[in-house]
N, C-alpha and C positions, 0 to 999 in steps of 0.2 A: 509583465512583472507583477508577481502575486505574493503577498507576504502578510503575515500577522506579526505585530510589534508591540512590545511592552517596554516602557521605560519607568524608572523610579528612583529617587534619590532621598535617602534618610540621613538624619543627622547623627544617629547613634547616640553616644553619651557625651559628645563633644559640645562646647558651646556654640559654635558656629559650623555651618556646612561650607567647606572649601571645595567641594566637588561641583563640577558642571557637567551636564549631559545634554545632548542635542541630536536631533535628527531632521533632515529635510530631503525633499525629493522633488524631481521633475517627472515627466512621463515616462522617461527611459532610465533613470538614474537615481539611486538611493545613497545618501551620505549618513553615516553614523559616527558620533564622537563621544568619548568619555575623557574628561580631564580631571585630574586630582591635584588641587593646589597643595604645595608642600608646607606643611605646618612648621617645620623647623626654620623657616624663613619668613620674613614679614609679609603679610598680604598674599598668602598663597591663592586665596579665592580671587584676588584681582588678576593674577596671572592665568587662572584657569578660565575666567570670564573673558579676558582679552583674546586667548587662544580660541575659545569657541565662537566669539563674535567674528574674528578674522577669517577663520576656515569657512563657516557657514556663509558669511557675505561673499567670500570669493567663489564658493560653490553656486550660489544664486546667480552670480554674474556669468559664470562660465558654462553651466549645465543648461544649455538651450536648444534642445532638451537633453542633450547628452555631452559628456566631456570628450574632448578630441584624444586625450591621452590621460587615463586615469592614474597611472603611476607617476607621471610628470605632475599632475595636479597635486598629489599627496606631497611629493617632494617640495614644490613651490609653496603650498599652503603651510606646511609644518615649518619650513625655514622662515616663512613670512611671519608666522605667529611669533616664533622666538625673536625675530627682529622687532616686532611691534612691542613685545613686553619690555625688551632692553631700552628701546627709544622712549617709551612711556615713563621708565624709571628715570632715564636721563632728563627727559623734559620737566620732570617734578623734582629733580635733585633728591631722590631717595637715597638713603645711605647704602642700600643694597637692591638689587632687582628682584622683584617676587619671582617665584618658580613654580612650575607645574609639571606633571607628568602628562601624557596625552596618547591616546590610541585612536586611530581614524580608519574607518572602513568605507570604501566605495563599491557598490554593486552595480554593474552595467552589463547588459547583454547576457545575463546569466552567469557573470564571471565576478568573483570577489577579488579585490585589491586592497591590502591594508599596511599600515605602517604605525610604529609606535616609538615612544620615547619614555624611558622610565619603567616603572613596575605595574602600571595599569594594563590589563591583559585582554586579549581576544582569544576565545576558544571557538573552533569549529567542530560541531558534534555531527557524526553520520553513523547510522546503523548501530546506535547504542555505544559508540566509542569516540574518543577524542582524536579527530583526523589531524588537526592542527592546533598549536598553541604558541603564542608569543613567548620570547625568551626575556626575562627580567634583566633590566640593566642595573643590577644591584651587586653589592659586595658578596653577599651570601650565595647568589647564583654562581658568580665566578668561582667561589670556594667549593661549592658542590661539583662543579665541572672539572676543577683541578683535582678532585678526590680529597681535599683538605678536611671536608665535613661531609656527613650524610644528608639526605634530604629531611630525615627525621630531625637531625640536629639543627638544620637550617630553619625549621619551623619555630624553634625556641631560642635561636641565636640572638644576643643582644644587639647585633648590628644588622638585623634583618631589614630595617628601614633606611639603610644607607644606600643612596641612589647615585651613580656616577654620570647619569646623563638625564637632562631635563630641558624644558624650555624656560628661558630666562637665565640669569646668573651670568658668570664671566666666560664660560666655555661654550664653544659651539656644540649643539646637541649631536649625539650619535643617533641616527635614524635607522632603524632596521625596517626593511621592506619585505613583504611576502612575495611568493611567485603568484602568477595568474592562477587562480584556484575556481574552476567551474563548480557552480552551486547546482546541487541536484534536489529533486523533489524529497521533502522530509528532513533536509538539513536544518540544523539549529545554529545560529550564530549569536555569540554572547560577547559583549564588551563591558568590562566591570573594573572597579577600582580594588585596591588590596583590602579595603574593609568588607568586601564580599569574598573574594577568593581566599583571603588569609584564613578565616575560620573553616572554609569550605573546601579546601585545596583538594583533598582526596575524594570528595563527594560531589563536585560540580557535575560531572557526567551522570552519576546515579540520580541526582535531583532533577535533571532536566531532560535526559534522554527519552524519546518517544512520548513527549509531553506537549501540550499546548502552552506556550509561555505566558499567556494571560492568566492561567491557573498556577503554573509551577514556580514562576519567579517570585511571586509575593510570598509563598511558602518557604522558598529557600532563603529569602532575606529575613524572615521571622527566625529561621533556624540559625542563621549567621549571627543575628543579633543575641539569640539566647547563648550561643556558644562563647561569644566574645564577653558577655556579661558587662561589667562595669567598665571595661577598658574598650568597648566598642567604637571603632573608627567610624566616619562617614561612610555610607554604603550606597554605591550608585551603579546602575546597570542599565543597559539596553540589550534586549534580546529578540530575536526574530525567528519565527518558523517560515522556511522558504517553501514554495509551491511551484510546481510547473504550471505555466499559463500558456496553453495552447492558443488561446485568442489573442495573445500579445497585446494586452491591455493592462493598464495599471489598476490593481485591485489591492487595497490596503485596509487590513482589520487591525484595530487597536483597542486598547482599553478606553480610548477617549472617543468623543463624538467626532465624525468626520471634519478634518481640517482642510482649508485651502492649500493649494500647491505652494511649494517654495517657501515654507515657513520653518522656524525651529523653535525649540523649547528649552527652557532651563529651569532649575529648581526655583521654587517660590520663596517667600519670606519665611524665615524660621527654619529652613531646610526640611520642610514637609515634603511628602512625595507626590508624584503625579502632577508635576507643573506642566500644563498643557495648553495654555493660552498663547496663540501666536502673537508675535511681536511685530508691530508696524515699524516703518522707517523711523518715525518720531519716537517711538519707544526705545528703539535701539540707540539713537543718538542721546536720549535721556539717560539710558543705562551707562554709556560711555562717559557722559558728563558727571554722573554720580561717582564712578570710579575715580576720576580726576579729582573730584571735591574731597573723596575720602582720602586720597594720597596727601592732598594739600593739608588736611586736618590731622593726618596720622591717627585716624580712627578706622576700626574694622569696617568693612563695607557691609551693607545690609545684604543679606543672603536671599 
């Protein structure tokens, strides 16, 4: 397994960063997650944090060093994250459950499996084209597919942020799963929030195809922020260049110093980018306790 990986989360022009991004890996398996806390409901960042913690913790427990059934893992992990968000809201007697979108990908034995809820997206680029792209669980996407509006009208539609499936809330999430997709040498895989793909929808492929993600992703985020201007949402992304590895060993190149196995990362304080310090078990417990304290006090959680 050989790949180059880059992750970044920016606050945009918002007061807080409600996005969470994470990746972790064993010798045989790579996990990627992007979650976008829904700002139209209270404490979206809490829902995104709980989802990220739950899924990465389950991965760390199950990938020893590979997952017996990656698609089953995605189903159990995402449904479990939804249940944990709802349960935490009930434990704290919150007036409504916090909510988040989520897109999760597992790569194992050179095969990618992914699932998503909401409008955080995954793109698979191959030979300069978009080979695969997730379908948004949104009102405007449904309207485009029914022929009610065009894709161009959807980009300006006032209801473009209306999501009908999420983690948290009163409804069970609709989870869409990919097919088993072989990864080939030179493939580029991208997971991102709508703060990234919204301003760049027509240009994601042009910005990233045939490039090294360590160089191209920061430039694309700069362009997305510039296009969004004063209305820039949080922008979060994980992208990888996939390479064939004939030696069948784990080789990971990233924008970060080498990290130990089985760790995950989240955005740091203030929503700055490149949060890459691994969290210990004690730090994970402290983060969860901070979430609970924030709920009790009805104050925004520290990002």
